[in-house]
C-alpha positions as CSV (number, residue, x, y, z in Angstrom):
1,M,-3.7,4.9,9.8
2,S,-4.2,7.5,7.1
3,G,-2.7,8.4,3.7
4,S,-3.0,11.7,2.0
5,D,-2.1,14.0,-0.9
6,D,1.1,15.0,0.8
7,M,2.5,11.5,-0.1
8,T,2.7,10.3,3.5
9,L,1.2,7.4,5.3
10,I,0.6,8.1,9.0
11,I,0.3,5.4,11.7
12,W,-1.8,6.6,14.6
13,G,-1.9,5.4,18.2
14,I,-5.6,4.9,19.2
15,E,-5.2,5.0,22.9
16,K,-3.3,8.3,23.1
17,E,-4.5,9.7,19.8
18,E,-1.0,10.5,18.7
19,C,1.1,10.0,15.5
20,L,3.3,7.0,16.0
21,A,5.1,7.0,12.6
22,V,5.1,9.0,9.3
23,L,6.0,6.8,6.3
24,R,7.5,8.4,3.2
25,G,8.3,6.9,-0.2
26,H,5.4,7.5,-2.6
27,T,6.0,10.3,-5.1
28,S,2.3,11.2,-5.5
29,M,-1.0,11.1,-3.5
30,I,-1.8,8.0,-1.5
31,T,-5.2,6.7,-2.6
32,S,-5.7,3.4,-0.7
33,I,-4.4,1.6,2.4
34,C,-4.8,-2.0,3.5
35,C,-3.8,-3.3,6.9
36,L,-2.6,-6.9,6.6
37,G,-2.3,-8.4,10.1
38,E,-0.6,-6.6,12.9
39,K,2.8,-6.0,11.2
40,S,2.2,-5.1,7.6
41,V,0.5,-2.2,5.8
42,V,0.1,-1.8,2.0
43,S,-0.4,1.5,0.4
44,A,-1.2,2.5,-3.2
45,S,-0.7,5.8,-4.9
46,T,-1.3,7.8,-8.0
47,D,2.4,7.3,-8.7
48,G,1.4,3.8,-9.9
49,S,3.2,1.9,-7.2
50,V,2.2,-0.3,-4.3
51,R,4.4,-0.2,-1.2
52,V,4.6,-2.9,1.5
53,W,5.4,-1.5,4.9
54,D,6.8,-3.9,7.6
55,M,6.8,-3.2,11.3
56,G,9.8,-4.3,13.4
57,Y,11.4,-3.5,16.7
58,I,14.8,-2.0,17.5
59,D,14.3,-3.0,21.2
60,D,11.5,-4.0,23.5
61,E,9.8,-0.6,23.2
62,T,10.9,1.0,20.0
63,C,8.8,0.2,16.9
64,V,10.1,1.0,13.4
65,W,8.4,0.8,10.0
66,T,10.3,0.2,6.8
67,C,9.3,-0.1,3.2
68,G,9.9,-3.8,2.5
69,A,8.9,-3.6,-1.1
70,R,7.9,-1.3,-3.9
71,L,5.7,-3.1,-6.4
72,T,5.3,-1.8,-9.9
73,G,3.2,-2.9,-12.8
74,H,0.7,-0.1,-13.4
75,T,1.5,2.5,-16.0
76,N,-0.8,5.1,-14.5
77,G,-2.2,6.1,-11.1
78,I,-3.8,3.6,-8.8
79,T,-7.3,4.6,-7.8
80,C,-8.4,1.7,-5.6
81,M,-7.1,-1.3,-3.7
82,T,-8.7,-4.0,-1.6
83,D,-7.5,-7.0,0.5
84,I,-9.0,-10.2,-0.8
85,G,-7.5,-12.5,1.8
86,D,-4.7,-15.1,1.7
87,G,-2.1,-12.4,1.5
88,L,-3.5,-11.0,-1.8
89,V,-4.5,-7.5,-2.7
90,V,-6.1,-6.2,-5.9
91,T,-5.4,-2.8,-7.4
92,G,-7.2,-0.9,-10.1
93,A,-5.7,2.0,-12.0
94,L,-6.2,4.6,-14.7
95,D,-4.3,2.4,-17.1
96,A,-7.4,0.1,-17.4
97,Q,-5.6,-2.7,-15.6
98,V,-6.6,-4.7,-12.5
99,I,-3.6,-6.4,-10.8
100,V,-3.6,-9.1,-8.2
101,W,-0.6,-8.9,-5.9
102,N,0.8,-11.6,-3.6
103,I,2.1,-9.5,-0.7
104,E,4.0,-12.4,0.9
105,T,6.0,-13.2,-2.2
106,R,5.8,-9.5,-3.3
107,I,5.0,-10.3,-6.9
108,R,2.0,-9.8,-9.2
109,T,0.1,-13.0,-9.8
110,Q,-2.5,-11.8,-12.3
111,V,-3.0,-8.9,-14.6
112,L,-6.5,-8.2,-16.1
113,K,-6.7,-5.6,-18.9
114,I,-10.1,-3.9,-19.0
115,A,-11.5,-3.0,-22.4
116,I,-12.7,0.6,-22.5
117,I,-15.7,1.1,-24.8
118,S,-16.5,4.7,-25.6
């Protein structure tokens, strides 16, 4: 998978090296992506949001991705994100906050404000 400054997240097929899906929803550059298991992807953007993308099937062969949640809490662009296990991801942003998100419940569980010393 890849995310870019064109605000899209692309799911790639490894075997045939082809684009399987283009996911749209962010309103600014995608800065980070985490794959959580086989059926969920989380993306973060400079628009300040985290999006949870869920994979499902229309039939036995047709896979579809939908935005299952748009998580908000940052007031400025997200610059980094990492998966810390147990369904949790952590984001850091230009608003000097670090937020821990529970992807299963789709809520933020902790907000850490960083003191900026100049």
